[in-house]
LUMPABA-492824 format. One record per atom (N, C-alpha, C): residue in three letters; chain; atom name; x, y, z. Coordinates in steps of 0.001 Angstrom, whole numbers, always signed. Example, Ala and Ser with C-alpha at 12.3 -4.5 7.8 and 13.67 -1.06 7.14 Angstrom:
<rs>
Ala,A,N,+13190,-5690,+7800
Ala,A,CA,+12300,-4500,+7800
Ala,A,C,+13200,-3300,+7800
Ser,A,N,+12850,-2250,+7080
Ser,A,CA,+13670,-1060,+7140
Ser,A,C,+12900,+30,+7870
</rs>
This chain:
<rs>
Met,A,N,-12357,+12622,-5345
Met,A,CA,-12795,+11980,-4560
Met,A,C,-14288,+12505,-3433
Val,A,N,-13538,+13133,-2735
Val,A,CA,-14725,+13923,-1639
Val,A,C,-15753,+14973,-2423
Val,A,N,-15130,+15732,-3404
Val,A,CA,-15932,+16093,-4181
Val,A,C,-17130,+15341,-4677
Leu,A,N,-16920,+14181,-5335
Leu,A,CA,-17556,+13410,-5771
Leu,A,C,-18801,+12746,-4803
Cys,A,N,-18001,+12724,-3538
Cys,A,CA,-19067,+11977,-2055
Cys,A,C,-20125,+12997,-2284
Leu,A,N,-19051,+13881,-2116
Leu,A,CA,-20127,+15045,-1699
Leu,A,C,-21111,+15640,-2526
Cys,A,N,-21344,+15390,-3801
Cys,A,CA,-22119,+16244,-4874
Cys,A,C,-22936,+14982,-5678
Met,A,N,-22530,+13644,-5483
Met,A,CA,-23163,+13087,-5999
Met,A,C,-24155,+12147,-5043
Glu,A,N,-25417,+11469,-5994
Glu,A,CA,-26365,+10697,-5691
Glu,A,C,-25106,+9427,-4904
Phe,A,N,-25500,+8362,-4120
Phe,A,CA,-24836,+7030,-3645
Phe,A,C,-24742,+6328,-4619
Pro,A,N,-25897,+5768,-5609
Pro,A,CA,-25142,+4638,-6378
Pro,A,C,-24689,+5344,-7879
Ala,A,N,-24589,+6326,-8318
Ala,A,CA,-24039,+6969,-9259
Ala,A,C,-22057,+7080,-8322
Tyr,A,N,-21879,+7609,-7205
Tyr,A,CA,-20725,+7746,-6472
Tyr,A,C,-19533,+6524,-6641
Ile,A,N,-20782,+5204,-6485
Ile,A,CA,-19984,+4191,-6492
Ile,A,C,-20068,+3508,-8116
Ala,A,N,-20533,+3743,-8831
Ala,A,CA,-20267,+3519,-10324
Ala,A,C,-19324,+4529,-10436
Thr,A,N,-18910,+5622,-10007
Thr,A,CA,-18010,+6502,-10904
Thr,A,C,-16842,+6258,-10219
Ala,A,N,-16927,+5602,-8905
Ala,A,CA,-15740,+5102,-7981
Ala,A,C,-14830,+3983,-8796
Ala,A,N,-15779,+2864,-9425
Ala,A,CA,-15312,+1593,-9895
Ala,A,C,-14997,+1895,-11163
Ala,A,N,-15875,+2954,-11936
Ala,A,CA,-15518,+3250,-12938
Ala,A,C,-13632,+3809,-13145
Ile,A,N,-13139,+4448,-11915
Ile,A,CA,-12028,+5046,-11967
Ile,A,C,-11120,+4429,-12070
Ala,A,N,-11621,+3401,-10734
Ala,A,CA,-10459,+1959,-10415
Ala,A,C,-10341,+1204,-11606
Ile,A,N,-11461,+1063,-12251
Ile,A,CA,-10618,-103,-13948
Ile,A,C,-10040,+649,-14685
Met,A,N,-10304,+2478,-14948
Met,A,CA,-9309,+2756,-15666
Met,A,C,-7890,+2827,-14974
Val,A,N,-7936,+3037,-14005
Val,A,CA,-6449,+3362,-13467
Val,A,C,-5968,+1445,-13916
Asp,A,N,-6180,+1044,-13087
Asp,A,CA,-5881,-523,-13178
Asp,A,C,-5463,-1177,-14764
Met,A,N,-6207,-753,-15688
Met,A,CA,-6217,-757,-17053
Met,A,C,-4679,-205,-17738
Ser,A,N,-4664,+1276,-17130
Ser,A,CA,-3366,+1907,-17844
Ser,A,C,-2821,+1249,-17136
Arg,A,N,-2456,+451,-15919
Arg,A,CA,-1562,+102,-14923
Arg,A,C,-1139,-1000,-15345
Ile,A,N,-1860,-1886,-15899
Ile,A,CA,-1498,-3472,-16810
Ile,A,C,-977,-3007,-18037
Ser,A,N,-1762,-2257,-18733
Ser,A,CA,-1230,-1874,-20333
Ser,A,C,+326,-1515,-19921
Met,A,N,+822,-458,-18905
Met,A,CA,+2648,-597,-18565
Met,A,C,+3049,-1655,-18329
Tyr,A,N,+2392,-2430,-17770
Tyr,A,CA,+3311,-3682,-17323
Tyr,A,C,+3980,-4298,-18455
Ile,A,N,+2909,-4615,-19211
Ile,A,CA,+3099,-5548,-20701
Ile,A,C,+4140,-4757,-21283
Ala,A,N,+3830,-3294,-21499
Ala,A,CA,+4252,-2806,-22379
Ala,A,C,+6187,-2854,-21936
Gln,A,N,+6225,-2324,-20481
Gln,A,CA,+7738,-2290,-20473
Gln,A,C,+8399,-4081,-19938
Gly,A,N,+7829,-5356,-20251
Gly,A,CA,+7652,-6799,-19941
Gly,A,C,+7719,-7184,-18644
Ala,A,N,+7546,-6435,-17722
Ala,A,CA,+7163,-6984,-16472
Ala,A,C,+6548,-8012,-15983
Leu,A,N,+5210,-7838,-16881
Leu,A,CA,+4978,-9155,-16606
Leu,A,C,+5365,-10918,-17623
Glu,A,N,+5336,-11460,-16777
Glu,A,CA,+6447,-12448,-16781
Glu,A,C,+5316,-13947,-16907
Arg,A,N,+5432,-15034,-17194
Arg,A,CA,+4676,-16344,-17633
Arg,A,C,+3860,-16641,-16238
Ile,A,N,+4964,-16629,-15213
Ile,A,CA,+4260,-16816,-13562
Ile,A,C,+3370,-15710,-13659
His,A,N,+3409,-14946,-13301
His,A,CA,+2016,-13594,-13053
His,A,C,+1056,-14096,-14044
Ile,A,N,+1167,-13985,-15138
Ile,A,CA,-8,-14540,-16219
Ile,A,C,-983,-15623,-15706
Met,A,N,-297,-16388,-14903
Met,A,CA,-1066,-17600,-14489
Met,A,C,-1914,-17409,-13332
Trp,A,N,-1992,-16539,-12238
Trp,A,CA,-2596,-15411,-12071
Trp,A,C,-3596,-14748,-12105
Ile,A,N,-3739,-14546,-13592
Ile,A,CA,-4634,-13423,-13782
Ile,A,C,-6153,-14103,-13420
Ile,A,N,-6908,-15180,-14334
Ile,A,CA,-8174,-15895,-14747
Ile,A,C,-8020,-16322,-13092
Pro,A,N,-7461,-16322,-11641
Pro,A,CA,-8089,-16615,-10476
Pro,A,C,-8585,-15472,-9734
Leu,A,N,-7516,-14245,-10562
Leu,A,CA,-7580,-12948,-9526
Leu,A,C,-8904,-12280,-10069
Val,A,N,-8891,-12366,-11309
Val,A,CA,-10099,-12057,-12075
Val,A,C,-11601,-12997,-11338
Val,A,N,-11478,-13895,-11185
Val,A,CA,-12668,-14455,-10203
Val,A,C,-12825,-14053,-8965
Val,A,N,-11309,-13537,-8274
Val,A,CA,-11976,-13246,-6619
Val,A,C,-12226,-12054,-6761
Ala,A,N,-12142,-11170,-8122
Ala,A,CA,-12656,-9800,-8175
Ala,A,C,-13602,-9851,-8180
Phe,A,N,-14631,-10512,-8760
Phe,A,CA,-16029,-10622,-9645
Phe,A,C,-16683,-10983,-8021
Leu,A,N,-16546,-12110,-7276
Leu,A,CA,-16682,-12271,-6103
Leu,A,C,-16506,-11472,-5259
Gly,A,N,-15847,-10606,-5251
Gly,A,CA,-15473,-8892,-4346
Gly,A,C,-16934,-8074,-4665
Val,A,N,-17019,-8340,-6391
Val,A,CA,-18169,-7315,-6746
Val,A,C,-19373,-7695,-6193
Val,A,N,-19694,-9147,-6099
Val,A,CA,-20931,-9411,-5626
Val,A,C,-20935,-9488,-3419
Ile,A,N,-20159,-9541,-3653
Ile,A,CA,-20024,-9492,-1717
Ile,A,C,-20498,-7758,-1707
Gly,A,N,-19857,-7074,-2450
Gly,A,CA,-19651,-5279,-1901
Gly,A,C,-20995,-5430,-2066
Arg,A,N,-21666,-5892,-3600
Arg,A,CA,-22940,-5228,-3448
Arg,A,C,-23833,-5403,-2657
Arg,A,N,-23861,-6831,-1723
Arg,A,CA,-24430,-7461,-857
Arg,A,C,-24591,-6140,+319
Leu,A,N,-23352,-5918,+405
Leu,A,CA,-23164,-4828,+1630
Leu,A,C,-23729,-3472,+1674
Leu,A,N,-23541,-3266,+399
Leu,A,CA,-23756,-1933,+226
Leu,A,C,-25187,-1962,+316
Arg,A,N,-25836,-2467,+151
Arg,A,CA,-27637,-3144,+63
Arg,A,C,-27874,-3064,+1576
Arg,A,N,-27297,-3261,+2891
Arg,A,CA,-27556,-3264,+3786
Arg,A,C,-26704,-2252,+4639
Leu,A,N,-25942,-834,+4118
Leu,A,CA,-24960,+206,+4769
Leu,A,C,-26209,+1059,+4469
Asn,A,N,-25969,+2297,+5502
Asn,A,CA,-26385,+2980,+4780
Asn,A,C,-25935,+4702,+4050
Glu,A,N,-26369,+4740,+3356
Glu,A,CA,-25738,+6012,+2527
Glu,A,C,-24832,+6628,+3446
Glu,A,N,-25562,+7626,+4438
Glu,A,CA,-24207,+8230,+4908
Glu,A,C,-23571,+7473,+6204
Ile,A,N,-23461,+6185,+6343
Ile,A,CA,-22306,+5586,+6793
Ile,A,C,-20960,+5630,+6083
Val,A,N,-21602,+4990,+4636
Val,A,CA,-20289,+4721,+3997
Val,A,C,-19470,+5849,+3631
Arg,A,N,-20542,+7610,+3199
Arg,A,CA,-19855,+8551,+3092
Arg,A,C,-19215,+8823,+4342
Lys,A,N,-19176,+8756,+5135
Lys,A,CA,-18692,+8916,+6378
Lys,A,C,-17363,+8159,+6484
Ala,A,N,-17389,+6955,+6363
Ala,A,CA,-16160,+5630,+6114
Ala,A,C,-15012,+6171,+5074
Val,A,N,-15708,+6766,+3701
Val,A,CA,-15119,+7266,+2700
Val,A,C,-14243,+7991,+2866
Leu,A,N,-14806,+9547,+4056
Leu,A,CA,-13971,+10606,+3994
Leu,A,C,-13224,+10367,+5484
Ala,A,N,-13437,+9826,+6236
Ala,A,CA,-12309,+9285,+7080
Ala,A,C,-11545,+9298,+6724
Ala,A,N,-11876,+7590,+5780
Ala,A,CA,-10460,+7176,+5575
Ala,A,C,-9842,+8067,+4466
Leu,A,N,-10203,+9057,+3603
Leu,A,CA,-9370,+10125,+2668
Leu,A,C,-8722,+11042,+3692
Leu,A,N,-8665,+11017,+4794
Leu,A,CA,-8847,+12365,+6181
Leu,A,C,-6892,+11275,+6786
Leu,A,N,-7090,+9983,+6835
Leu,A,CA,-6285,+9221,+7047
Leu,A,C,-5271,+8913,+6776
Val,A,N,-5506,+9250,+5066
Val,A,CA,-4333,+8875,+4121
Val,A,C,-3739,+10221,+3821
Gly,A,N,-4165,+11582,+4359
Gly,A,CA,-3820,+12327,+4148
Gly,A,C,-2877,+12635,+5195
Ile,A,N,-3345,+12377,+6548
Ile,A,CA,-2745,+12953,+7180
Ile,A,C,-1237,+11918,+7181
Lys,A,N,-1452,+10642,+7277
Lys,A,CA,-163,+9953,+6357
Lys,A,C,+832,+10477,+5768
Met,A,N,-128,+10549,+4930
Met,A,CA,+966,+11716,+3240
Met,A,C,+1940,+12748,+4470
Leu,A,N,+1305,+13280,+4778
Leu,A,CA,+2312,+14574,+5987
Leu,A,C,+2686,+14190,+6158
Phe,A,N,+3276,+12933,+7197
Phe,A,CA,+4150,+12539,+7861
Phe,A,C,+4948,+11035,+7903
Val,A,N,+4847,+10811,+6061
Val,A,CA,+5831,+9631,+5659
Val,A,C,+6110,+10849,+4584
Thr,A,N,+7738,+10338,+4371
Thr,A,CA,+8361,+10999,+2987
Thr,A,C,+8128,+10085,+2101
</rs>
């Protein structure tokens, strides 16, 4: 993601990150279904969670219009740095 963040235009970076997240989530959900990890109680949460996800997209789009590209870029890099540091010290 760092390479993408540094080399891509802002809208393309956001779209690419979203596409990667969707593919990861779809593969994870398919594995849950294949392994029988999803039960009836979990399935009833799908519709409300999809609604919340779409609300997050709408709110995120409005927020991104207000933010400067450089601020978002630095925030992403800072978050990646913090996660990397945490991974060094947590087993």
